[in-house]
C-alpha positions as CSV (number, residue, x, y, z in Angstrom):
1,M,134.4,102.4,112.9
2,S,135.7,99.3,111.6
3,L,135.4,96.3,111.8
4,K,137.9,93.5,111.4
5,R,136.7,90.5,108.2
6,T,140.0,88.7,108.0
7,N,138.1,85.4,109.0
8,S,135.4,85.9,106.4
9,D,138.0,86.8,103.7
10,L,139.7,83.5,104.5
11,L,136.4,81.6,104.5
12,F,135.5,83.3,101.1
13,N,138.5,82.3,99.4
14,K,138.3,79.1,100.3
15,A,134.5,79.0,99.0
16,K,135.2,80.0,95.9
17,T,137.4,76.7,95.4
18,L,134.5,74.5,96.3
19,M,131.4,76.6,95.2
20,P,130.6,78.7,91.8
21,G,131.4,82.4,93.4
22,G,132.0,81.1,96.8
23,V,128.3,80.8,97.5
24,N,125.0,78.6,97.5
25,S,122.9,81.9,96.5
26,P,123.9,84.7,93.8
27,V,123.1,87.6,95.8
28,R,125.0,86.2,98.8
29,A,128.2,87.2,96.8
30,F,128.1,91.2,97.8
31,K,129.1,91.4,93.6
32,N,126.8,94.3,93.3
33,V,128.7,96.2,96.0
34,G,132.1,95.3,95.4
35,T,133.2,93.6,98.0
36,N,133.3,90.4,100.0
37,P,130.4,89.0,101.5
38,I,130.3,88.1,105.3
39,F,130.1,84.7,107.1
40,F,128.4,84.6,109.8
41,K,128.5,81.8,112.8
42,S,125.6,82.8,115.5
43,A,122.8,85.0,115.7
44,K,120.0,85.9,118.4
45,G,117.3,88.2,118.4
46,P,117.9,90.9,116.1
47,I,121.9,90.7,116.3
48,L,124.3,88.2,113.9
49,T,127.8,87.6,114.9
50,D,130.4,86.9,111.9
51,E,133.4,84.7,112.0
52,D,135.6,87.7,113.2
53,D,133.1,88.3,116.4
54,N,131.7,91.3,114.9
55,D,128.0,91.7,115.8
56,Y,125.6,93.2,112.9
57,I,122.1,94.6,113.9
58,D,120.4,92.7,111.2
59,F,117.4,93.9,108.5
60,I,117.5,90.7,106.6
61,G,116.5,87.8,108.7
62,S,117.3,85.4,106.5
63,W,115.2,87.2,104.0
64,G,111.7,87.2,105.8
65,P,111.7,84.2,108.0
66,M,112.8,85.5,111.2
67,I,110.0,87.7,111.9
68,L,110.2,86.7,115.4
69,G,114.2,87.1,115.9
70,H,117.0,84.7,115.1
71,S,117.1,81.9,117.8
72,N,113.8,82.2,119.0
73,P,113.3,79.8,121.9
74,V,109.7,78.9,121.7
75,I,110.6,77.9,118.1
76,I,114.1,75.8,118.9
77,D,112.3,74.5,121.8
78,A,109.5,72.9,119.1
79,V,112.5,71.5,116.7
80,K,114.4,70.0,119.4
81,K,111.4,68.2,120.6
82,Q,110.9,66.8,117.0
83,L,114.2,66.0,116.2
84,E,114.2,63.3,119.2
85,L,110.9,61.9,117.8
86,G,112.7,61.6,114.0
87,S,113.9,63.8,111.8
88,S,112.1,62.7,108.0
89,Y,109.7,59.7,107.6
90,G,109.1,60.1,104.2
91,A,104.8,59.4,105.3
92,P,102.5,61.5,106.6
93,T,102.1,63.1,110.1
94,G,99.6,64.8,112.0
95,I,102.0,67.8,112.2
96,E,101.5,68.6,108.6
97,N,97.6,68.6,109.6
98,K,98.2,71.2,112.1
99,L,100.3,73.7,110.3
100,A,97.8,73.3,107.1
101,E,95.0,74.1,109.2
102,L,96.7,77.3,110.9
103,I,97.5,78.6,107.5
104,K,93.9,77.6,105.5
105,N,92.5,79.5,108.7
106,Q,94.6,82.7,108.1
107,V,94.4,82.6,104.5
108,P,90.8,81.6,103.2
109,S,91.7,81.5,99.6
110,M,93.7,78.4,100.6
111,Q,91.1,75.6,100.6
112,K,93.5,73.2,99.7
113,L,97.3,73.2,100.1
114,R,100.2,71.2,99.5
115,M,103.7,71.6,101.7
116,V,106.6,71.8,99.5
117,N,110.5,72.2,100.4
118,S,110.9,76.0,99.0
119,G,109.2,78.9,97.5
120,T,111.0,77.7,94.0
121,E,108.9,74.3,94.4
122,A,105.7,76.1,95.3
123,T,105.7,78.6,92.1
124,M,107.0,76.1,89.7
125,S,104.0,73.7,91.1
126,C,101.4,76.8,90.8
127,I,102.5,77.5,86.8
128,R,102.5,73.5,86.1
129,L,98.9,73.3,88.0
130,A,97.6,76.2,86.2
131,R,98.4,75.0,82.6
132,G,97.3,71.5,83.5
133,Y,94.0,72.8,85.1
134,S,93.2,75.4,82.0
135,G,94.5,73.3,79.5
136,K,96.3,76.6,78.1
137,N,100.2,77.1,78.1
138,K,100.9,81.2,78.2
139,I,101.9,82.8,81.2
140,I,102.2,86.7,82.3
141,K,104.7,88.0,85.1
142,F,106.1,91.1,85.7
143,T,109.3,92.4,84.8
144,G,111.2,92.9,88.3
145,C,109.5,89.9,90.1
146,Y,111.3,87.0,91.1
147,H,109.2,83.9,91.5
148,G,112.6,81.6,92.2
149,H,114.9,79.8,89.6
150,V,111.9,78.1,87.3
151,D,112.7,78.4,83.6
152,S,108.9,79.5,83.0
153,L,109.8,82.4,85.2
154,L,113.4,83.0,85.1
155,V,112.5,86.0,81.9
156,K,112.9,89.3,83.1
157,A,113.0,88.4,87.0
158,G,114.5,90.8,89.5
159,S,116.4,90.3,92.4
160,G,120.3,88.3,92.2
161,V,119.4,88.3,88.2
162,S,118.8,91.9,88.4
163,T,121.9,92.6,90.4
164,F,124.1,90.8,87.8
165,G,122.6,92.7,84.6
166,L,121.0,89.2,83.5
167,P,117.1,90.1,82.5
168,D,117.0,86.3,81.3
169,S,119.3,83.2,81.9
170,P,121.1,80.8,79.9
171,G,120.0,77.0,79.6
172,I,116.3,78.1,79.3
173,P,114.9,77.2,75.9
174,D,113.5,80.2,74.0
175,E,110.6,77.7,73.1
176,L,110.0,77.4,76.9
177,A,110.5,81.4,77.4
178,K,108.2,83.0,74.4
179,L,105.6,80.8,76.4
180,T,106.1,83.8,79.0
181,Y,105.1,87.6,78.6
182,S,107.1,89.7,81.0
183,C,105.0,93.1,81.4
184,P,105.8,96.4,83.4
185,Y,104.8,96.1,87.3
186,N,101.7,98.5,88.2
187,D,100.9,99.0,84.9
188,E,97.2,97.6,84.1
189,E,97.2,99.3,80.6
190,F,100.0,97.4,79.2
191,V,98.7,94.3,80.8
192,T,95.1,94.3,79.5
193,K,97.1,95.0,75.9
194,I,99.0,91.8,76.1
195,V,96.2,89.7,77.7
196,K,94.2,90.7,74.3
197,E,96.9,89.6,72.4
198,I,97.6,86.7,73.8
199,G,93.7,85.8,73.5
200,D,92.5,82.2,74.4
201,D,96.2,80.6,75.5
202,L,96.4,82.5,78.8
203,A,96.6,80.2,81.7
204,A,97.8,82.6,84.6
205,I,98.9,85.4,85.6
206,I,101.3,85.4,88.4
207,V,102.6,88.5,90.6
208,E,103.9,89.2,93.5
209,P,101.3,91.6,94.8
210,I,103.6,93.3,97.1
211,A,107.2,92.9,95.6
212,G,110.1,92.3,97.6
213,N,112.6,91.2,94.7
214,M,113.1,94.4,93.0
215,G,113.5,96.5,96.1
216,F,110.5,96.7,98.4
217,V,107.4,98.0,95.5
218,P,104.0,97.7,96.8
219,G,101.6,96.6,94.0
220,E,98.7,99.6,93.7
221,S,95.4,98.5,94.2
222,H,93.9,99.0,91.2
223,F,96.8,97.5,89.3
224,L,95.9,94.3,91.2
225,K,92.1,94.6,91.1
226,T,92.8,94.5,87.2
227,L,94.9,91.1,87.2
228,R,91.6,89.7,89.1
229,D,89.2,91.0,86.5
230,L,91.8,89.8,83.7
231,C,91.5,86.5,85.2
232,D,87.8,86.0,85.7
233,Q,87.3,87.3,81.7
234,T,89.4,85.0,80.4
235,D,89.3,81.7,82.6
236,A,92.8,82.2,83.5
237,V,94.3,81.5,87.5
238,L,95.7,84.4,89.0
239,I,98.7,83.2,91.4
240,F,99.8,85.6,94.1
241,D,103.5,84.5,94.9
242,E,103.5,85.7,98.8
243,V,106.5,83.4,99.7
244,M,107.8,86.7,100.9
245,S,104.6,88.7,102.0
246,G,102.7,85.8,103.2
247,F,102.6,86.5,106.8
248,R,105.0,89.0,106.9
249,V,102.6,91.9,105.9
250,S,99.7,90.6,107.8
251,L,97.8,87.5,108.9
252,G,96.3,86.8,105.5
253,G,99.2,88.0,103.8
254,A,98.8,90.9,100.7
255,Q,95.8,89.3,99.4
256,E,93.9,90.0,102.9
257,L,95.0,94.1,102.8
258,Y,93.9,94.4,99.6
259,N,90.8,92.4,99.7
260,I,91.3,90.3,96.5
261,K,91.2,86.5,96.5
262,P,93.9,84.6,94.2
263,D,92.8,81.4,92.8
264,L,96.7,80.2,93.8
265,T,98.9,81.1,96.3
266,A,102.4,80.4,96.7
267,L,104.1,80.7,100.3
268,G,107.6,80.1,102.0
269,K,110.0,82.1,104.1
270,V,108.0,82.6,107.6
271,I,105.7,79.1,107.3
272,G,108.9,77.4,107.9
273,G,110.1,79.4,111.2
274,G,113.9,79.6,109.5
275,L,113.5,75.7,108.2
276,P,113.4,75.2,104.3
277,V,110.2,74.9,103.5
278,G,107.2,76.1,101.0
279,A,103.2,75.3,100.0
280,F,100.8,76.4,97.8
281,G,97.4,76.1,97.9
282,G,94.3,77.7,96.5
283,K,90.5,76.8,95.1
284,E,89.5,73.4,95.8
285,L,88.1,72.6,92.6
286,I,92.1,73.4,91.1
287,M,94.0,72.3,94.1
288,D,91.9,68.6,93.2
289,K,93.6,68.2,89.6
290,L,96.8,67.2,91.6
291,A,98.1,63.6,92.0
292,P,97.3,61.1,93.5
293,I,93.5,62.6,92.8
294,G,93.9,64.1,89.9
295,P,96.5,63.8,86.7
296,I,99.0,66.6,87.1
297,Y,101.6,65.0,89.2
298,Q,103.9,67.0,91.9
299,A,106.2,65.1,94.3
300,G,108.5,65.6,97.1
301,T,110.3,63.3,99.0
302,L,110.9,65.5,102.3
303,S,107.7,67.6,101.7
304,G,106.4,68.5,105.0
305,N,109.4,67.7,107.0
306,P,108.4,67.5,110.6
307,L,111.0,69.7,112.1
308,A,110.0,72.2,109.4
309,M,106.5,71.6,110.2
310,S,107.1,72.2,114.0
311,A,108.9,75.0,113.4
312,G,106.2,76.4,111.5
313,I,103.9,76.0,113.4
314,A,105.4,77.3,116.8
315,L,106.0,80.3,114.8
316,M,102.4,80.7,112.8
317,T,100.9,80.2,116.6
318,S,103.1,82.8,117.9
319,L,102.3,85.0,115.4
320,I,98.6,84.8,115.3
321,A,98.8,85.1,119.5
322,M,100.8,88.2,118.7
323,N,99.7,89.7,115.8
324,P,102.6,91.9,115.6
325,F,102.3,93.9,112.3
326,Q,101.0,97.3,113.0
327,K,103.7,97.3,115.7
328,L,106.6,96.3,113.3
329,E,105.2,98.7,110.4
330,D,105.4,101.4,112.7
331,S,108.8,100.6,114.2
332,S,110.1,100.3,110.9
333,K,108.5,103.8,109.7
334,Y,110.2,105.5,112.6
335,M,113.7,104.1,111.7
336,L,113.3,105.0,107.8
337,S,111.7,108.3,108.5
338,T,114.2,109.4,110.8
339,I,116.9,108.2,108.4
340,K,115.2,110.1,105.5
341,G,115.5,113.6,107.5
342,M,119.1,113.1,107.8
343,C,119.2,112.7,104.1
344,D,117.1,115.5,103.6
345,A,119.8,117.5,105.6
346,K,122.4,116.6,103.8
347,G,120.5,117.1,100.3
348,I,120.8,113.4,99.6
349,P,117.7,112.1,98.1
350,F,115.9,109.1,100.0
351,S,112.5,107.9,99.7
352,Y,111.4,104.5,101.7
353,A,108.1,102.3,102.1
354,S,106.7,100.0,104.8
355,I,104.1,97.4,105.3
356,G,104.0,95.1,108.0
357,G,107.6,93.7,108.8
358,M,108.6,94.7,105.2
359,F,110.3,97.7,103.9
360,G,112.5,98.9,101.4
361,F,114.3,102.5,100.6
362,F,116.1,103.6,97.5
363,F,118.3,106.6,97.0
364,S,115.9,108.5,94.6
365,E,113.3,111.3,95.1
366,E,110.5,109.3,94.6
367,L,109.5,105.7,95.3
368,P,109.9,103.6,92.3
369,K,106.3,101.7,90.9
370,N,108.1,99.7,88.7
371,F,111.5,98.0,87.7
372,D,112.3,100.9,85.0
373,E,111.7,103.3,87.9
374,V,114.1,101.2,90.5
375,V,117.0,100.6,87.7
376,K,117.2,104.5,87.8
377,T,117.6,105.0,91.5
378,N,121.1,106.1,92.5
379,D,123.6,102.8,92.2
380,A,126.6,104.8,93.6
381,L,124.7,106.0,96.6
382,F,123.4,103.1,97.6
383,I,126.7,100.8,97.8
384,K,128.0,103.9,99.4
385,F,125.7,103.7,101.9
386,F,125.5,99.8,102.1
387,N,129.6,99.3,102.8
388,T,129.4,102.5,104.9
389,A,126.5,101.1,107.4
390,L,128.1,97.4,107.0
391,K,131.3,98.8,108.6
392,N,129.1,100.4,111.1
393,G,127.8,97.4,112.2
394,I,124.5,97.3,110.5
395,Y,123.6,94.7,107.9
396,F,121.3,96.2,105.2
397,A,120.6,93.6,102.3
398,P,123.2,93.6,99.6
399,S,121.4,95.0,96.8
400,K,118.8,97.9,95.9
401,Y,116.9,95.3,94.1
402,E,116.3,93.2,97.8
403,A,113.3,94.1,99.8
404,G,114.5,94.7,103.9
405,F,113.0,92.7,107.2
406,I,112.3,94.0,110.5
407,S,111.5,91.5,113.7
408,T,109.6,92.0,117.0
409,T,113.3,92.1,118.4
410,H,113.9,95.0,116.8
411,D,112.5,97.4,119.7
412,A,113.5,101.0,120.8
413,K,116.5,100.3,122.3
414,I,117.7,98.7,119.1
415,L,116.0,101.4,116.6
416,E,117.9,103.9,118.5
417,K,121.2,102.5,117.9
418,T,120.8,101.7,114.4
419,I,119.8,105.4,113.8
420,E,122.8,106.5,115.6
421,R,125.0,104.2,113.7
422,V,123.2,105.7,110.5
423,N,124.0,108.9,111.4
424,L,127.9,108.0,112.1
425,T,127.1,106.5,108.6
426,L,125.9,109.6,106.8
427,K,129.0,111.5,108.4
428,E,131.1,110.0,105.1
429,F,129.0,111.6,102.7
């Protein structure tokens, strides 16, 4: 099976004359897998259709938001109804209240929250708030965790940064970078040592409790519990970046699964139903330091955009009614365990993990527990697998540093078709 990509290639060549690298986000460039990106024109359920009219089984889901599948009629109807009433007012709306209440009811640690326009805005705001609230400056993050393109957090990040071998980014002042300490993920001994070294100036620890930007790497319970204890001991703010895991692994996010309450939480992806959105929230005592009732400034012209709010309400309401997370996990584990069996039969190292609607796989004997272990997994096997699977109509993440996502529309028929195409893919190994 080989798919024609003429129109995609033409569009990419044109795009390179208009946008840096021809893309509006680096991972889309397919640079790490040595090919040109696919340009898409439509999507329905679990299927993406490109500009050459090829269909692909999609395991990215717009990097998470499409948990109910593409072009979900409930979400489309909600957005259409709101669009007829207006797309943006730059003023408060009742639907902001409704979505905020839906989120708060499922994530009790978020006593108050504020809507923003992206996950990057959410994490950036959490850091500013943590510093302003604590009166301290230094923060700890974990190597391989990506929290958006925020200067304070783009230090030894994962995702696209790792893909291009850039542990840091030019344009970030050394003085600012020195305020961020990057520790190995899932290593409580190391972070405990760093906390002691920082002393009284630790403002916050920020972590993906389930990492999705060094591939899919779940946090270990004892590691996350240690972070909670360290913040309690130092009066630092514990921030959970659940932009990916929020409403993707359970209704209450990773914090529900691990039974750990952070002080602040960053959300995005799912809560916008496919439209640009973010949110952050946490303890009332901390959140009330925000303007207009507190001194810490944060604002956004399109924050709480009515279209995003209406889409988010429709999706969240559906998720709460369905609670599909165990079924999603069962589906991805079935698919991945079957693929592992195929790989084992050919002597190909393969490891995987899945929680709720998120999953990941690596070409390695053991599942990596941190970024350094992810780096050591087999690049050549991943690149060959990705490109061959793509030719066979399966759209996995174009980087080993990215998680995969499964939707409620990936039914038994789609899973079997996926397995058939993976079997065809592995015949070339």
